C-alpha positions as CSV (number, residue, x, y, z in Angstrom):
1,M,-0.6,2.3,22.6
2,T,-3.6,1.6,20.2
3,D,-3.5,-1.0,17.5
4,F,-4.3,1.6,14.8
5,A,-3.5,5.1,13.6
6,V,-5.4,7.7,11.6
7,R,-3.7,10.6,9.8
8,Y,-5.8,13.4,8.3
9,A,-4.3,15.3,5.4
10,A,-5.4,18.6,7.0
11,D,-3.2,17.9,10.0
12,A,-0.1,16.9,7.9
13,P,3.0,19.0,8.7
14,Q,4.6,21.1,6.0
15,L,8.0,19.6,5.8
16,P,10.9,21.4,4.1
17,Y,12.8,19.9,1.2
18,D,16.3,18.5,2.0
19,S,19.4,19.8,0.2
20,G,18.7,17.4,-2.7
21,G,15.2,18.7,-3.3
22,F,13.5,15.7,-1.7
23,R,11.1,15.3,1.2
24,R,9.2,12.4,2.7
25,R,6.4,12.5,5.3
26,A,6.4,9.4,7.4
27,V,2.8,8.4,7.6
28,I,3.3,5.2,9.5
29,G,6.4,3.9,11.2
30,E,8.0,2.6,14.4
31,A,6.4,5.3,16.6
32,D,3.0,3.9,15.8
33,G,3.9,0.5,17.1
34,S,4.3,-0.9,13.6
35,V,6.6,-3.8,13.1
36,H,6.2,-4.6,9.4
37,T,5.0,-1.3,7.9
38,G,6.8,1.9,7.0
39,F,4.5,4.0,4.8
40,G,5.2,7.4,3.5
41,L,4.5,10.2,1.0
42,C,7.5,11.3,-1.0
43,E,8.0,14.4,-3.2
44,L,10.9,15.3,-5.4
45,R,11.4,18.7,-7.1
46,P,12.2,18.8,-10.9
47,D,15.8,19.6,-10.1
48,G,16.0,17.2,-7.1
49,A,17.8,14.0,-6.6
50,V,18.2,11.2,-4.1
51,G,21.6,9.5,-4.4
52,A,22.2,5.8,-4.9
53,H,21.5,3.7,-1.8
54,V,20.3,0.3,-0.6
55,H,17.9,-0.8,2.1
56,S,17.6,-3.9,4.3
57,Y,13.9,-3.9,3.6
58,E,11.9,-4.2,0.4
59,E,10.3,-1.0,-1.0
60,S,7.2,-0.7,-3.1
61,F,6.0,2.5,-4.6
62,H,3.0,4.1,-6.5
63,V,3.4,7.4,-8.4
64,L,0.5,9.7,-7.4
65,D,1.2,12.6,-9.8
66,G,4.0,14.2,-11.9
67,S,6.9,12.2,-13.1
68,V,10.3,11.1,-11.8
69,V,13.3,9.1,-13.0
70,L,14.3,5.9,-11.2
71,D,17.9,4.6,-11.7
72,V,18.5,0.9,-11.0
73,P,21.4,-1.3,-12.1
74,E,19.7,-2.5,-15.3
75,G,18.6,0.9,-16.5
76,S,16.8,4.2,-16.0
77,Y,13.1,4.5,-16.1
78,L,10.7,7.5,-16.5
79,L,7.9,6.9,-14.0
80,E,4.6,8.8,-14.4
81,E,1.3,9.0,-12.6
82,G,-0.2,5.5,-12.2
83,D,3.1,3.7,-12.4
84,Y,4.1,1.3,-9.5
85,G,6.9,-1.0,-8.8
86,L,9.1,-3.0,-6.5
87,L,12.6,-2.5,-5.3
88,P,13.8,-5.7,-3.6
89,T,15.9,-5.7,-0.5
90,G,19.6,-4.8,-1.3
91,V,19.0,-3.5,-4.8
92,P,20.8,-0.2,-5.4
93,H,18.6,2.6,-6.7
94,A,18.4,6.4,-7.0
95,W,15.7,9.0,-7.8
96,R,16.0,12.2,-9.8
97,G,13.6,14.8,-11.0
98,G,15.2,14.8,-14.4
99,N,14.6,18.5,-15.1
100,S,13.1,18.6,-18.6
101,V,12.6,14.8,-18.6
102,G,10.9,14.4,-15.3
103,A,8.7,17.2,-14.0
104,G,9.1,16.2,-10.4
105,G,6.5,14.2,-8.7
106,R,4.9,12.6,-5.7
107,W,4.7,8.9,-4.8
108,A,3.6,6.7,-1.9
109,D,6.1,4.2,-0.6
110,M,5.7,1.0,1.4
111,L,8.7,-0.2,3.3
112,A,8.6,-3.7,4.8
113,P,9.6,-4.6,7.5
114,V,9.6,-1.2,9.2
115,P,12.8,0.8,9.0
116,R,14.5,1.0,12.5
117,A,15.7,4.3,13.8
118,R,18.4,2.6,15.9
119,Y,20.0,1.1,12.8
120,G,20.0,4.3,10.8
121,Y,16.6,3.5,9.3
122,D,18.3,0.5,7.6
123,T,19.6,2.5,4.7
124,W,23.2,2.8,3.3
125,A,24.6,5.0,0.6
126,V,26.4,3.1,-2.3
127,P,28.4,4.2,-5.3
128,A,26.6,6.3,-7.9
129,L,24.6,4.5,-10.6
130,P,24.9,5.5,-14.3
131,E,22.3,8.2,-15.3
132,R,21.2,6.7,-18.6
133,E,18.6,8.3,-20.8
134,P,15.3,7.2,-19.1
135,V,12.7,5.1,-20.9
136,R,9.1,4.6,-20.1
137,I,8.1,1.2,-18.6
138,D,6.4,-1.1,-21.1
139,V,4.0,-3.3,-19.2
140,R,3.6,-5.5,-22.3
141,D,7.3,-6.4,-22.4
142,P,7.9,-9.7,-20.5
143,R,11.2,-8.3,-19.4
144,T,9.4,-5.7,-17.3
145,R,9.5,-7.8,-14.2
146,S,9.3,-5.2,-11.4
147,F,7.0,-2.5,-12.6
148,G,3.3,-2.0,-13.6
149,H,0.8,0.7,-14.4
150,F,-2.6,1.4,-12.9
151,E,-5.5,3.4,-14.4
152,P,-8.8,3.9,-12.6
153,A,-10.7,2.3,-15.5
154,Q,-9.0,-1.0,-14.5
155,M,-11.4,-1.1,-11.5
156,D,-14.4,-1.5,-13.9
157,P,-15.3,-5.2,-14.3
158,G,-16.9,-4.3,-17.7
159,K,-13.6,-3.2,-19.2
160,Q,-11.6,-6.4,-18.7
161,S,-11.9,-7.7,-22.3
162,Q,-8.7,-8.7,-24.1
163,D,-8.9,-5.8,-26.6
164,L,-9.2,-3.2,-23.8
165,L,-6.3,-4.5,-21.6
166,A,-2.8,-3.2,-22.1
167,V,-1.4,-6.7,-21.3
168,S,-2.6,-10.2,-22.0
169,A,-5.6,-11.2,-19.9
170,S,-4.4,-13.4,-17.0
171,M,-4.4,-13.6,-13.2
172,R,-2.0,-10.6,-13.4
173,T,-4.9,-8.5,-14.7
174,A,-7.7,-10.2,-12.8
175,L,-10.1,-8.3,-10.5
176,L,-11.6,-9.6,-7.3
177,V,-15.2,-8.4,-7.0
178,Y,-17.5,-9.0,-4.0
179,S,-20.0,-7.1,-1.9
180,G,-19.7,-3.9,-3.9
181,I,-15.9,-4.0,-3.5
182,T,-13.4,-4.3,-6.3
183,V,-9.7,-5.2,-5.7
184,K,-6.9,-4.8,-8.2
185,M,-3.6,-6.3,-7.2
186,M,-0.4,-4.3,-8.0
187,V,2.7,-5.5,-6.1
188,D,2.6,-9.0,-4.7
189,S,4.6,-12.3,-5.0
190,D,3.9,-12.4,-8.7
191,L,5.9,-9.2,-9.1
192,G,8.6,-10.5,-6.8
193,A,7.6,-9.1,-3.4
194,V,8.2,-11.3,-0.4
195,A,7.4,-9.0,2.6
196,S,4.4,-7.0,1.6
197,T,1.6,-6.4,-1.0
198,M,0.2,-3.2,-2.5
199,F,-3.1,-3.0,-4.3
200,M,-6.1,-0.7,-5.2
201,V,-9.5,-1.0,-3.6
202,Q,-12.7,0.6,-4.8
203,Y,-16.1,0.5,-3.1
204,A,-19.3,1.1,-5.0
205,P,-21.9,3.5,-3.3
206,D,-23.3,0.5,-1.5
207,G,-20.0,-1.1,-0.8
208,V,-19.5,-2.5,2.8
209,A,-16.9,-4.6,4.5
210,G,-18.0,-6.0,7.8
211,T,-15.7,-5.8,10.9
212,H,-12.8,-8.2,10.8
213,D,-9.1,-8.4,11.7
214,H,-6.0,-10.0,10.2
215,P,-2.7,-11.6,11.3
216,F,-0.9,-8.8,9.5
217,E,-0.8,-5.0,9.3
218,E,-2.7,-2.9,6.7
219,T,-2.4,0.7,5.5
220,Y,-4.9,2.8,3.6
221,L,-4.4,6.0,1.6
222,I,-7.7,7.5,0.4
223,L,-7.5,8.7,-3.2
224,Q,-11.1,9.4,-4.1
225,G,-14.5,9.6,-2.3
226,V,-15.4,9.3,1.4
227,V,-15.4,6.3,3.6
228,D,-16.5,5.6,7.2
229,A,-13.8,3.5,8.7
230,T,-14.1,1.8,12.1
231,F,-11.0,0.7,14.1
232,D,-11.5,-1.1,17.4
233,G,-14.9,0.5,17.7
234,E,-13.8,4.0,16.8
235,R,-15.4,5.6,13.7
236,H,-13.4,7.9,11.5
237,R,-14.6,9.6,8.3
238,L,-11.7,9.6,5.7
239,G,-11.4,11.5,2.5
240,P,-8.8,12.1,-0.2
241,G,-5.3,12.5,1.2
242,D,-6.2,10.9,4.6
243,A,-4.5,7.7,5.7
244,A,-5.0,5.0,8.3
245,W,-3.1,2.0,9.6
246,A,-4.5,-1.2,11.3
247,G,-2.1,-3.3,13.2
248,A,-2.5,-7.1,13.4
249,G,-5.5,-7.9,15.5
250,C,-7.2,-4.5,15.1
251,V,-10.9,-5.1,14.3
252,H,-11.8,-2.8,11.4
253,G,-14.6,-2.3,8.8
254,F,-15.5,0.1,6.0
255,T,-18.6,1.7,4.6
256,N,-18.8,4.0,1.6
257,A,-20.1,7.3,3.0
258,G,-20.6,9.1,-0.3
259,D,-22.8,9.0,-3.4
260,G,-20.0,7.9,-5.7
261,P,-17.2,5.3,-5.5
262,V,-14.5,5.5,-2.9
263,R,-11.0,4.3,-3.9
264,W,-7.8,3.9,-1.9
265,L,-4.3,2.5,-2.1
266,E,-3.8,-0.4,0.4
267,T,-0.8,-2.3,1.6
268,Q,-0.4,-5.4,3.7
269,A,2.7,-6.7,5.6
270,P,3.7,-9.4,6.0
271,Q,2.0,-11.1,3.1
272,P,-1.2,-12.8,4.0
273,P,-1.0,-16.5,5.0
274,P,-2.6,-19.0,2.5
275,R,-5.5,-19.6,4.9
276,H,-7.3,-17.6,7.7
277,S,-6.2,-14.2,6.6
278,Y,-9.6,-12.8,7.5
279,R,-11.3,-13.2,10.9
280,F,-14.9,-11.8,10.5
281,T,-16.6,-10.7,13.7
282,R,-20.0,-11.8,12.3
283,D,-18.9,-15.4,11.8
284,W,-17.6,-15.9,15.3
285,D,-20.6,-14.1,16.8
286,H,-22.7,-16.6,14.9
287,L,-20.8,-19.5,16.4
288,R,-21.4,-18.0,19.9
289,G,-25.1,-18.0,19.2
290,V,-25.1,-21.5,17.9
291,L,-23.3,-22.8,21.0
292,G,-25.4,-20.9,23.5
293,D,-24.2,-21.2,27.0
294,L,-21.4,-23.6,25.9
295,G,-20.0,-20.7,23.9
296,N,-19.1,-18.7,27.0
297,S,-15.4,-19.5,27.2
298,G,-14.7,-17.1,30.1
299,D,-13.9,-19.9,32.5
300,L,-11.5,-21.6,30.1
301,G,-8.6,-19.4,31.0
302,D,-6.4,-17.3,28.7
303,G,-7.4,-19.0,25.5
304,E,-6.5,-22.5,26.7
305,G,-9.4,-25.1,26.7
306,R,-9.6,-27.9,29.3
307,A,-10.1,-31.5,28.5
């Protein structure tokens, strides 16, 4: 089994809705060799509903289009395109199209660790939650602990001034910018996640990430533009709707293959360690060159040096 998977939107099966007007396409799961990542694309009709349930994993989501209602113990929320959030392990929740309130919608979900088929996909039905009148999330309200909202303009470093931001400028609103790459964190430990992260990545036309690997799994859902992605030496061109997964230790890299920006939703699980979360091929190749013949470790056994 390979340490990566590529899913092209053109090859995606057309799944039927279940009796509740809901369907989910499992993009990444146990069958791919994943241990920490269950990634899927969900769709709910305007008259659809998913009854109250709990999971033995944490669930993050990002609304791709439309609108849906999420019921949780503290209230009901109308979620629209660009909204994202976290449902911690064991928290009861339910989804509904909302008819005239919610027009039905699509969202990506990230489940960590991976749901296990032999345990009923680690999901249990629970008593129904009250269906309150849904309210929009207010990212300016400090009580909004588990939700956020993303707009593509947030990827522009020139639009990060206090008067342009919906919330107070802080590390929560910060951008990471390097090598033509912009990263906007969405779901992480600051939002309460413990098993995974979810964030937005954008490459400028000259954006490049050299080959590297991680001690965790990553998933990528392309939303805009075209990217050349390399996984363990195999090159794949990905466009909107395509997805890929790199397991721990899979050597991968990206190059913007278009004339405009390329943007994707990315997840990581488990959360990166505080140090050595990236292992760049170029750096270790440099060390081999510095060491010369001494750098040939082929006679040292399976990774164990000799005194």
